[in-house]
C-alpha positions, 0 to 999 in steps of 0.5 A: 677728041674724036671716036668712030662711030658707036664709040661716044667719049663724054666728059664725066659729069652727072649726065654723062654717069647716067648715060654710062649706067644706062649703056651698061643696063642694056648690055654695054661696054663702058670705059671709066677711070679708077685710080689706078687706069681706065677700066672696061666695064660690063654688068658683072651679072650679064653674061652676054655683057661680059662675053662681049667684054672678053671679045673687045679685049682679046682677053681669053675666057680663063682669065677672070675679071675683077668686080667692082662694087660701090663699098664694102657691104656690097663686096661682101655679098659676093665674097666670103671675108675672113679676119684678114680681109676685113682687116685689109678692106677697112684700111685699103677701101676705097682704094687701089686693093684688090681682095681675092676670096671665096665666092658667095653662092649665087652672088649674081656674077655671071659664070664667064666673069670668074673664068670657072673658079670658086673664088671672086676678085673684088675691088672698091675703088677710090676715083670719084667718077668710078664710085659716082658710076657704081652708085648710079648702075647699083650693081656689080661692075666687072672692070679689067683695064680698058686696052686689048689684052697684053697692051700698055693699061691706059691711064686716059681717055685717048689711050682707051681709044686708041685701043678700043675704038669702035669695040667700047660704047662710051668712054668716060673723060675724067682725065688722067688716072693718078696712079697708072698702075693697076690694082 
C-alpha cells in the first residue's frame, strides 16, 4: 500500500504504536483500528488537533466526538457515572459500547470535541491495537470513524487511505476490523 507524502502507513507493531503516540502528542492525526471500524484519532485535550480532525473529515463542528480511553477508571475521570452506566460499563467494556454521560467539570477535553454540550461520549475499545495505543499515549483520544463525513466507515487501512489520503499523518494497519459497524 502506498500513501501520499505526509501519510505514513505502518504495520501495527510496538514501534508503530510508539510512532502513533508521538504523532498524537505532536498534534497530529493517527488512524487506528478498533473492533468496529478504523478511527481517526487526535489528542482529546488539544483543541488545535481536534479542529484539524474536524477539517480532515469535513465534519460539522456541532457534531461531538467520541472520546476513547484505556479503561473505566479513565472514563470515570471524564464522565459522571450513575448505577446504570456502571452496570453497562462492567458488562460491555472493553467493547463496542459508547456511553454518553454528563461531563466532569474541567475534565481536560477540548470544548470543540464536545460541541459545546454538557455531556461526553466515552468508549473503551477492545481491539488490541487501540488498547495498546491508548496505553502508550496515556491520554484520551477522540476518534470518530476515519473517513470523510457522510462516507462509508472504513474497516481497513486501505479504506482510510482511499478517503483520507493526505489528510491524516499516520495509519496503523492491523488488518480488517472484526465487527465493521460503529459502536
